[in-house]
N, CA, C and O atoms as a GROMACS GRO file, in nm:
protein
  452
    1MET      N    1   0.483   5.124  -0.498
    1MET     CA    2   0.528   5.004  -0.398
    1MET      C    3   0.484   4.906  -0.296
    1MET      O    4   0.537   4.802  -0.255
    2LYS      N    5   0.361   4.973  -0.262
    2LYS     CA    6   0.292   4.891  -0.164
    2LYS      C    7   0.203   4.771  -0.271
    2LYS      O    8   0.149   4.674  -0.219
    3LYS      N    9   0.197   4.796  -0.432
    3LYS     CA   10   0.128   4.717  -0.479
    3LYS      C   11   0.223   4.576  -0.538
    3LYS      O   12   0.189   4.460  -0.561
    4GLN      N   13   0.374   4.656  -0.552
    4GLN     CA   14   0.442   4.539  -0.563
    4GLN      C   15   0.483   4.445  -0.450
    4GLN      O   16   0.556   4.349  -0.475
    5ILE      N   17   0.435   4.469  -0.320
    5ILE     CA   18   0.509   4.410  -0.239
    5ILE      C   19   0.321   4.298  -0.252
    5ILE      O   20   0.316   4.175  -0.258
    6VAL      N   21   0.245   4.356  -0.251
    6VAL     CA   22   0.126   4.271  -0.250
    6VAL      C   23   0.108   4.176  -0.348
    6VAL      O   24   0.060   4.066  -0.326
    7ILE      N   25   0.154   4.225  -0.482
    7ILE     CA   26   0.175   4.086  -0.591
    7ILE      C   27   0.261   3.965  -0.580
    7ILE      O   28   0.240   3.852  -0.623
    8ILE      N   29   0.373   4.019  -0.507
    8ILE     CA   30   0.495   3.951  -0.446
    8ILE      C   31   0.443   3.833  -0.368
    8ILE      O   32   0.454   3.714  -0.401
    9GLY      N   33   0.371   3.893  -0.232
    9GLY     CA   34   0.318   3.815  -0.166
    9GLY      C   35   0.224   3.716  -0.166
    9GLY      O   36   0.224   3.608  -0.108
   10ILE      N   37   0.110   3.790  -0.268
   10ILE     CA   38  -0.010   3.678  -0.280
   10ILE      C   39   0.128   3.589  -0.380
   10ILE      O   40   0.196   3.523  -0.302
   11SER      N   41   0.179   3.576  -0.523
   11SER     CA   42   0.263   3.522  -0.577
   11SER      C   43   0.333   3.390  -0.524
   11SER      O   44   0.338   3.284  -0.586
   12ILE      N   45   0.385   3.412  -0.401
   12ILE     CA   46   0.436   3.337  -0.304
   12ILE      C   47   0.359   3.244  -0.221
   12ILE      O   48   0.376   3.123  -0.208
   13MET      N   49   0.270   3.322  -0.167
   13MET     CA   50   0.104   3.222  -0.124
   13MET      C   51   0.103   3.120  -0.231
   13MET      O   52   0.160   3.015  -0.203
   14PHE      N   53   0.041   3.133  -0.366
   14PHE     CA   54   0.037   3.045  -0.419
   14PHE      C   55   0.134   2.963  -0.477
   14PHE      O   56   0.097   2.847  -0.497
   15THR      N   57   0.256   2.992  -0.512
   15THR     CA   58   0.379   2.896  -0.493
   15THR      C   59   0.383   2.790  -0.367
   15THR      O   60   0.429   2.677  -0.384
   16ILE      N   61   0.335   2.828  -0.246
   16ILE     CA   62   0.347   2.764  -0.169
   16ILE      C   63   0.263   2.633  -0.146
   16ILE      O   64   0.290   2.515  -0.122
   17VAL      N   65   0.105   2.735  -0.173
   17VAL     CA   66  -0.002   2.632  -0.154
   17VAL      C   67   0.014   2.497  -0.291
   17VAL      O   68  -0.022   2.380  -0.285
   18GLY      N   69   0.092   2.585  -0.425
   18GLY     CA   70   0.067   2.454  -0.506
   18GLY      C   71   0.172   2.385  -0.488
   18GLY      O   72   0.175   2.287  -0.562
   19LEU      N   73   0.260   2.395  -0.422
   19LEU     CA   74   0.391   2.301  -0.421
   19LEU      C   75   0.334   2.179  -0.256
   19LEU      O   76   0.364   2.064  -0.224
   20CYS      N   77   0.274   2.251  -0.214
   20CYS     CA   78   0.218   2.168  -0.098
   20CYS      C   79   0.193   2.044  -0.133
   20CYS      O   80   0.241   1.966  -0.051
   21GLY      N   81   0.126   1.978  -0.242
   21GLY     CA   82   0.082   1.868  -0.286
   21GLY      C   83   0.221   1.782  -0.339
   21GLY      O   84   0.215   1.663  -0.371
   22CYS      N   85   0.335   1.856  -0.342
   22CYS     CA   86   0.410   1.748  -0.384
   22CYS      C   87   0.500   1.709  -0.283
   22CYS      O   88   0.601   1.649  -0.319
   23PHE      N   89   0.478   1.739  -0.135
   23PHE     CA   90   0.574   1.659  -0.034
   23PHE      C   91   0.444   1.566  -0.016
   23PHE      O   92   0.491   1.485   0.062
   24GLY      N   93   0.341   1.534  -0.032
   24GLY     CA   94   0.246   1.424   0.027
   24GLY      C   95   0.356   1.298   0.072
   24GLY      O   96   0.477   1.311   0.055
   25ASN      N   97   0.292   1.170   0.134
   25ASN     CA   98   0.378   1.036   0.185
   25ASN      C   99   0.285   0.965   0.092
   25ASN      O  100   0.171   0.940   0.131
   26ASP      N  101   0.331   0.923  -0.055
   26ASP     CA  102   0.298   0.854  -0.144
   26ASP      C  103   0.273   0.724  -0.082
   26ASP      O  104   0.163   0.670  -0.071
   27SER      N  105   0.415   0.668  -0.031
   27SER     CA  106   0.383   0.521   0.052
   27SER      C  107   0.278   0.502   0.159
   27SER      O  108   0.236   0.389   0.180
   28ASN      N  109   0.232   0.604   0.226
   28ASN     CA  110   0.173   0.598   0.320
   28ASN      C  111  -0.005   0.558   0.231
   28ASN      O  112  -0.069   0.456   0.257
   29SER      N  113  -0.041   0.644   0.150
   29SER     CA  114  -0.167   0.620   0.105
   29SER      C  115  -0.169   0.475   0.018
   29SER      O  116  -0.271   0.408   0.011
   30GLU      N  117  -0.040   0.435  -0.050
   30GLU     CA  118  -0.026   0.342  -0.125
   30GLU      C  119  -0.034   0.209   0.008
   30GLU      O  120  -0.086   0.100  -0.015
   31PHE      N  121   0.020   0.240   0.126
   31PHE     CA  122   0.014   0.127   0.282
   31PHE      C  123  -0.143   0.179   0.266
   31PHE      O  124  -0.196   0.087   0.203
   32ASN      N  125  -0.223   0.260   0.287
   32ASN     CA  126  -0.341   0.203   0.341
   32ASN      C  127  -0.468   0.192   0.248
   32ASN      O  128  -0.586   0.218   0.268
   33LYS      N  129  -0.381   0.132   0.110
   33LYS     CA  130  -0.437   0.075   0.031
   33LYS      C  131  -0.526  -0.075   0.047
   33LYS      O  132  -0.636  -0.117   0.012
   34PHE      N  133  -0.422  -0.120   0.111
   34PHE     CA  134  -0.375  -0.269   0.148
   34PHE      C  135  -0.494  -0.296   0.305
   34PHE      O  136  -0.585  -0.377   0.316
   35ILE      N  137  -0.456  -0.215   0.383
   35ILE     CA  138  -0.571  -0.221   0.481
   35ILE      C  139  -0.714  -0.286   0.502
   35ILE      O  140  -0.808  -0.206   0.502
   36GLY      N  141  -0.736  -0.388   0.514
   36GLY     CA  142  -0.872  -0.483   0.541
   36GLY      C  143  -0.855  -0.628   0.480
   36GLY      O  144  -0.749  -0.659   0.426
   37ALA      N  145  -0.973  -0.726   0.491
   37ALA     CA  146  -1.004  -0.789   0.450
   37ALA      C  147  -0.999  -0.840   0.338
   37ALA      O  148  -1.096  -0.818   0.266
   38TRP      N  149  -0.898  -0.918   0.288
   38TRP     CA  150  -0.916  -0.991   0.120
   38TRP      C  151  -0.895  -1.110   0.116
   38TRP      O  152  -0.791  -1.163   0.157
   39LYS      N  153  -1.030  -1.194   0.047
   39LYS     CA  154  -1.050  -1.291  -0.003
   39LYS      C  155  -0.991  -1.371  -0.130
   39LYS      O  156  -1.018  -1.336  -0.245
   40HIS      N  157  -0.928  -1.456  -0.107
   40HIS     CA  158  -0.888  -1.538  -0.288
   40HIS      C  159  -0.941  -1.547  -0.355
   40HIS      O  160  -1.037  -1.625  -0.355
   41GLY      N  161  -0.910  -1.477  -0.446
   41GLY     CA  162  -1.040  -1.484  -0.608
   41GLY      C  163  -1.049  -1.663  -0.648
   41GLY      O  164  -1.155  -1.702  -0.698
   42THR      N  165  -0.954  -1.749  -0.626
   42THR     CA  166  -1.006  -1.891  -0.722
   42THR      C  167  -0.942  -1.946  -0.621
   42THR      O  168  -0.895  -2.050  -0.668
   43LEU      N  169  -0.901  -1.936  -0.470
   43LEU     CA  170  -0.875  -2.095  -0.433
   43LEU      C  171  -0.972  -2.064  -0.279
   43LEU      O  172  -0.917  -1.976  -0.213
   44PRO      N  173  -1.088  -2.111  -0.218
   44PRO     CA  174  -1.217  -2.061  -0.163
   44PRO      C  175  -1.185  -2.110  -0.019
   44PRO      O  176  -1.244  -2.045   0.067
   45ASN      N  177  -1.103  -2.214   0.027
   45ASN     CA  178  -1.065  -2.254   0.117
   45ASN      C  179  -0.913  -2.197   0.172
   45ASN      O  180  -0.864  -2.259   0.266
   46SER      N  181  -0.843  -2.087   0.119
   46SER     CA  182  -0.713  -2.039   0.144
   46SER      C  183  -0.742  -1.962   0.267
   46SER      O  184  -0.635  -1.951   0.328
   47GLY      N  185  -0.843  -1.902   0.333
   47GLY     CA  186  -0.861  -1.797   0.411
   47GLY      C  187  -0.875  -1.688   0.371
   47GLY      O  188  -0.884  -1.670   0.250
   48ILE      N  189  -0.880  -1.597   0.449
   48ILE     CA  190  -0.900  -1.460   0.401
   48ILE      C  191  -0.742  -1.368   0.425
   48ILE      O  192  -0.693  -1.382   0.537
   49LEU      N  193  -0.682  -1.300   0.348
   49LEU     CA  194  -0.571  -1.248   0.361
   49LEU      C  195  -0.622  -1.106   0.436
   49LEU      O  196  -0.688  -1.021   0.376
   50ILE      N  197  -0.573  -1.094   0.597
   50ILE     CA  198  -0.619  -0.975   0.685
   50ILE      C  199  -0.490  -0.862   0.690
   50ILE      O  200  -0.392  -0.884   0.761
   51PHE      N  201  -0.504  -0.736   0.604
   51PHE     CA  202  -0.368  -0.618   0.657
   51PHE      C  203  -0.456  -0.543   0.751
   51PHE      O  204  -0.571  -0.504   0.727
   52TYR      N  205  -0.361  -0.522   0.905
   52TYR     CA  206  -0.386  -0.412   0.978
   52TYR      C  207  -0.301  -0.283   0.996
   52TYR      O  208  -0.181  -0.285   0.968
   53SER      N  209  -0.347  -0.200   1.031
   53SER     CA  210  -0.260  -0.048   1.042
   53SER      C  211  -0.183  -0.052   1.092
   53SER      O  212  -0.095   0.022   1.047
   54ASN      N  213  -0.149  -0.123   1.207
   54ASN     CA  214  -0.022  -0.132   1.283
   54ASN      C  215   0.099  -0.196   1.235
   54ASN      O  216   0.213  -0.178   1.280
   55GLY      N  217   0.058  -0.289   1.118
   55GLY     CA  218   0.158  -0.350   1.041
   55GLY      C  219   0.164  -0.520   1.106
   55GLY      O  220   0.270  -0.580   1.122
   56SER      N  221   0.069  -0.558   1.127
   56SER     CA  222   0.035  -0.682   1.130
   56SER      C  223  -0.032  -0.772   1.064
   56SER      O  224  -0.129  -0.700   1.038
   57CYS      N  225  -0.066  -0.900   1.002
   57CYS     CA  226  -0.173  -0.936   0.924
   57CYS      C  227  -0.193  -1.066   0.929
   57CYS      O  228  -0.110  -1.126   0.997
   58ILE      N  229  -0.266  -1.122   0.886
   58ILE     CA  230  -0.321  -1.285   0.886
   58ILE      C  231  -0.267  -1.315   0.736
   58ILE      O  232  -0.301  -1.238   0.646
   59TYR      N  233  -0.194  -1.412   0.710
   59TYR     CA  234  -0.161  -1.501   0.588
   59TYR      C  235  -0.164  -1.631   0.638
   59TYR      O  236  -0.120  -1.690   0.737
   60ARG      N  237  -0.256  -1.668   0.503
   60ARG     CA  238  -0.205  -1.858   0.566
   60ARG      C  239  -0.271  -1.910   0.668
   60ARG      O  240  -0.257  -2.029   0.699
   61PHE      N  241  -0.338  -1.840   0.723
   61PHE     CA  242  -0.383  -1.874   0.869
   61PHE      C  243  -0.277  -1.845   0.978
   61PHE      O  244  -0.283  -1.925   1.071
   62ASP      N  245  -0.206  -1.773   0.987
   62ASP     CA  246  -0.092  -1.732   1.023
   62ASP      C  247  -0.090  -1.581   1.090
   62ASP      O  248  -0.164  -1.505   1.028
   63THR      N  249  -0.043  -1.539   1.169
   63THR     CA  250  -0.012  -1.392   1.228
   63THR      C  251   0.093  -1.380   1.151
   63THR      O  252   0.157  -1.475   1.105
   64ALA      N  253   0.125  -1.214   1.125
   64ALA     CA  254   0.237  -1.203   1.025
   64ALA      C  255   0.246  -1.072   1.011
   64ALA      O  256   0.139  -1.011   1.021
   65GLU      N  257   0.359  -1.000   0.986
   65GLU     CA  258   0.391  -0.872   1.008
   65GLU      C  259   0.411  -0.806   0.859
   65GLU      O  260   0.482  -0.877   0.788
   66TRP      N  261   0.381  -0.729   0.819
   66TRP     CA  262   0.378  -0.646   0.679
   66TRP      C  263   0.445  -0.507   0.626
   66TRP      O  264   0.475  -0.429   0.716
   67GLU      N  265   0.467  -0.473   0.520
   67GLU     CA  266   0.522  -0.378   0.495
   67GLU      C  267   0.539  -0.337   0.354
   67GLU      O  268   0.587  -0.427   0.285
   68VAL      N  269   0.512  -0.223   0.290
   68VAL     CA  270   0.548  -0.191   0.127
   68VAL      C  271   0.694  -0.156   0.119
   68VAL      O  272   0.720  -0.057   0.188
   69LYS      N  273   0.752  -0.185   0.083
   69LYS     CA  274   0.896  -0.147   0.046
   69LYS      C  275   0.949  -0.153  -0.106
   69LYS      O  276   0.928  -0.258  -0.167
   70ASN      N  277   1.001  -0.070  -0.157
   70ASN     CA  278   1.079  -0.070  -0.250
   70ASN      C  279   0.969  -0.116  -0.371
   70ASN      O  280   1.012  -0.162  -0.477
   71LYS      N  281   0.825  -0.100  -0.347
   71LYS     CA  282   0.739  -0.104  -0.472
   71LYS      C  283   0.694  -0.258  -0.429
   71LYS      O  284   0.606  -0.313  -0.494
   72GLN      N  285   0.742  -0.310  -0.344
   72GLN     CA  286   0.676  -0.454  -0.288
   72GLN      C  287   0.612  -0.481  -0.173
   72GLN      O  288   0.627  -0.401  -0.080
   73LEU      N  289   0.540  -0.585  -0.158
   73LEU     CA  290   0.474  -0.611  -0.066
   73LEU      C  291   0.574  -0.718   0.022
   73LEU      O  292   0.629  -0.812  -0.036
   74ILE      N  293   0.593  -0.695   0.158
   74ILE     CA  294   0.672  -0.778   0.243
   74ILE      C  295   0.614  -0.859   0.356
   74ILE      O  296   0.587  -0.787   0.452
   75ILE      N  297   0.588  -0.984   0.373
   75ILE     CA  298   0.533  -1.072   0.441
   75ILE      C  299   0.599  -1.113   0.519
   75ILE      O  300   0.665  -1.202   0.464
   76ASP      N  301   0.636  -1.102   0.657
   76ASP     CA  302   0.718  -1.176   0.725
   76ASP      C  303   0.678  -1.206   0.854
   76ASP      O  304   0.624  -1.136   0.940
   77PHE      N  305   0.736  -1.380   0.851
   77PHE     CA  306   0.685  -1.465   0.989
   77PHE      C  307   0.801  -1.451   1.059
   77PHE      O  308   0.910  -1.493   1.019
   78PRO      N  309   0.780  -1.381   1.187
   78PRO     CA  310   0.922  -1.353   1.249
   78PRO      C  311   0.980  -1.490   1.352
   78PRO      O  312   1.092  -1.515   1.396
   79ASN      N  313   0.893  -1.538   1.359
   79ASN     CA  314   0.898  -1.684   1.448
   79ASN      C  315   0.958  -1.770   1.391
   79ASN      O  316   1.019  -1.850   1.461
   80SER      N  317   0.961  -1.781   1.260
   80SER     CA  318   0.983  -1.904   1.177
   80SER      C  319   1.074  -1.819   1.077
   80SER      O  320   1.082  -1.893   0.979
   81ASN      N  321   1.126  -1.736   1.057
   81ASN     CA  322   1.275  -1.653   0.955
   81ASN      C  323   1.179  -1.675   0.804
   81ASN      O  324   1.242  -1.674   0.698
   82VAL      N  325   1.071  -1.690   0.801
   82VAL     CA  326   1.036  -1.665   0.639
   82VAL      C  327   0.939  -1.589   0.599
   82VAL      O  328   0.826  -1.578   0.646
   83THR      N  329   1.002  -1.520   0.481
   83THR     CA  330   0.977  -1.401   0.447
   83THR      C  331   0.908  -1.404   0.291
   83THR      O  332   0.975  -1.455   0.201
   84PHE      N  333   0.778  -1.352   0.263
   84PHE     CA  334   0.770  -1.350   0.105
   84PHE      C  335   0.774  -1.230   0.041
   84PHE      O  336   0.766  -1.136   0.120
   85LYS      N  337   0.783  -1.198  -0.079
   85LYS     CA  338   0.816  -1.097  -0.130
   85LYS      C  339   0.707  -1.067  -0.227
   85LYS      O  340   0.714  -1.152  -0.315
   86PHE      N  341   0.637  -1.007  -0.245
   86PHE     CA  342   0.562  -0.970  -0.380
   86PHE      C  343   0.544  -0.820  -0.465
   86PHE      O  344   0.536  -0.707  -0.417
   87ASN      N  345   0.539  -0.862  -0.599
   87ASN     CA  346   0.536  -0.770  -0.655
   87ASN      C  347   0.347  -0.729  -0.676
   87ASN      O  348   0.276  -0.830  -0.677
   88TYR      N  349   0.287  -0.619  -0.689
   88TYR     CA  350   0.176  -0.571  -0.629
   88TYR      C  351   0.098  -0.494  -0.755
   88TYR      O  352   0.158  -0.416  -0.828
   89LYS      N  353  -0.060  -0.530  -0.772
   89LYS     CA  354  -0.112  -0.456  -0.857
   89LYS      C  355  -0.250  -0.441  -0.793
   89LYS      O  356  -0.304  -0.539  -0.742
   90PHE      N  357  -0.321  -0.295  -0.793
   90PHE     CA  358  -0.425  -0.290  -0.753
   90PHE      C  359  -0.507  -0.283  -0.854
   90PHE      O  360  -0.463  -0.218  -0.949
   91LEU      N  361  -0.643  -0.341  -0.871
   91LEU     CA  362  -0.715  -0.325  -1.013
   91LEU      C  363  -0.863  -0.298  -0.998
   91LEU      O  364  -0.895  -0.385  -0.918
   92ASP      N  365  -0.962  -0.237  -1.025
   92ASP     CA  366  -1.112  -0.252  -1.000
   92ASP      C  367  -1.096  -0.147  -0.901
   92ASP      O  368  -1.115  -0.163  -0.781
   93ASN      N  369  -1.057  -0.021  -0.964
   93ASN     CA  370  -1.067   0.114  -0.832
   93ASN      C  371  -1.022   0.040  -0.692
   93ASN      O  372  -1.080   0.070  -0.587
   94ASN      N  373  -0.919  -0.055  -0.694
   94ASN     CA  374  -0.864  -0.133  -0.573
   94ASN      C  375  -0.943  -0.169  -0.512
   94ASN      O  376  -0.971  -0.117  -0.404
   95GLN      N  377  -1.008  -0.278  -0.565
   95GLN     CA  378  -1.109  -0.383  -0.508
   95GLN      C  379  -1.048  -0.524  -0.536
   95GLN      O  380  -1.088  -0.626  -0.480
   96ILE      N  381  -0.947  -0.520  -0.629
   96ILE     CA  382  -0.908  -0.647  -0.657
   96ILE      C  383  -0.732  -0.632  -0.627
   96ILE      O  384  -0.664  -0.530  -0.633
   97LEU      N  385  -0.702  -0.732  -0.604
   97LEU     CA  386  -0.524  -0.686  -0.523
   97LEU      C  387  -0.448  -0.837  -0.570
   97LEU      O  388  -0.466  -0.951  -0.528
   98GLU      N  389  -0.368  -0.789  -0.662
   98GLU     CA  390  -0.291  -0.917  -0.762
   98GLU      C  391  -0.180  -0.891  -0.683
   98GLU      O  392  -0.144  -0.780  -0.645
   99LEU      N  393  -0.106  -1.036  -0.651
   99LEU     CA  394   0.005  -1.059  -0.581
   99LEU      C  395   0.094  -1.150  -0.665
   99LEU      O  396   0.033  -1.251  -0.702
  100GLU      N  397   0.225  -1.143  -0.706
  100GLU     CA  398   0.306  -1.199  -0.758
  100GLU      C  399   0.453  -1.193  -0.694
  100GLU      O  400   0.538  -1.105  -0.684
  101ASN      N  401   0.442  -1.342  -0.650
  101ASN     CA  402   0.582  -1.396  -0.549
  101ASN      C  403   0.664  -1.371  -0.641
  101ASN      O  404   0.645  -1.401  -0.759
  102VAL      N  405   0.767  -1.313  -0.596
  102VAL     CA  406   0.933  -1.256  -0.620
  102VAL      C  407   0.964  -1.388  -0.676
  102VAL      O  408   0.968  -1.424  -0.794
  103GLU      N  409   0.990  -1.466  -0.549
  103GLU     CA  410   1.061  -1.638  -0.612
  103GLU      C  411   1.046  -1.697  -0.699
  103GLU      O  412   1.126  -1.740  -0.782
  104THR      N  413   0.865  -1.710  -0.685
  104THR     CA  414   0.829  -1.889  -0.770
  104THR      C  415   0.711  -1.804  -0.922
  104THR      O  416   0.653  -1.856  -1.017
  105SER      N  417   0.722  -1.666  -0.880
  105SER     CA  418   0.648  -1.590  -1.027
  105SER      C  419   0.502  -1.623  -1.058
  105SER      O  420   0.447  -1.587  -1.163
  106LYS      N  421   0.423  -1.717  -0.928
  106LYS     CA  422   0.299  -1.739  -0.911
  106LYS      C  423   0.237  -1.613  -0.871
  106LYS      O  424   0.285  -1.532  -0.792
  107ILE      N  425   0.110  -1.604  -0.943
  107ILE     CA  426   0.049  -1.497  -0.926
  107ILE      C  427  -0.108  -1.507  -0.860
  107ILE      O  428  -0.198  -1.561  -0.925
  108GLU      N  429  -0.125  -1.467  -0.766
  108GLU     CA  430  -0.271  -1.496  -0.678
  108GLU      C  431  -0.363  -1.377  -0.696
  108GLU      O  432  -0.296  -1.275  -0.715
  109ASP      N  433  -0.515  -1.353  -0.696
  109ASP     CA  434  -0.562  -1.270  -0.697
  109ASP      C  435  -0.646  -1.242  -0.566
  109ASP      O  436  -0.666  -1.347  -0.504
  110TYR      N  437  -0.690  -1.153  -0.518
  110TYR     CA  438  -0.775  -1.140  -0.364
  110TYR      C  439  -0.845  -1.003  -0.430
  110TYR      O  440  -0.806  -0.909  -0.499
  111LYS      N  441  -1.002  -1.054  -0.356
  111LYS     CA  442  -1.073  -0.946  -0.368
  111LYS      C  443  -1.147  -0.890  -0.231
  111LYS      O  444  -1.216  -0.953  -0.151
  112LYS      N  445  -1.105  -0.727  -0.231
  112LYS     CA  446  -1.126  -0.652  -0.132
  112LYS      C  447  -1.287  -0.695  -0.052
  112LYS      O  448  -1.391  -0.692  -0.117
  113GLN      N  449  -1.283  -0.729   0.076
  113GLN     CA  450  -1.369  -0.744   0.154
  113GLN      C  451  -1.465  -0.657   0.218
  113GLN      O  452  -1.546  -0.703   0.299
   0.00000   0.00000   0.00000
């Protein structure tokens, strides 16, 4: 009887440990990929895109707020009521960020600095 209880206890422990990875916050890890400075790949005078961990950013030489929502990057300028939505892809081991403007379908690429 003691053997069965020990085996059941060990089985429960392995099940709990195995399921712990299923409850991770994937959106948080996706959010963290953006943090830092990104230089435009083809327009050298376009400035640097900077994402801060507090949800603020510098985009097109202006301060804005950003978030990742529904698998899109949203950059919002609250003072001017302008919002950009982008589909995004990380390439080259998260060193290249490709942004596709949802409205215009224009694609821009940025390199991590």
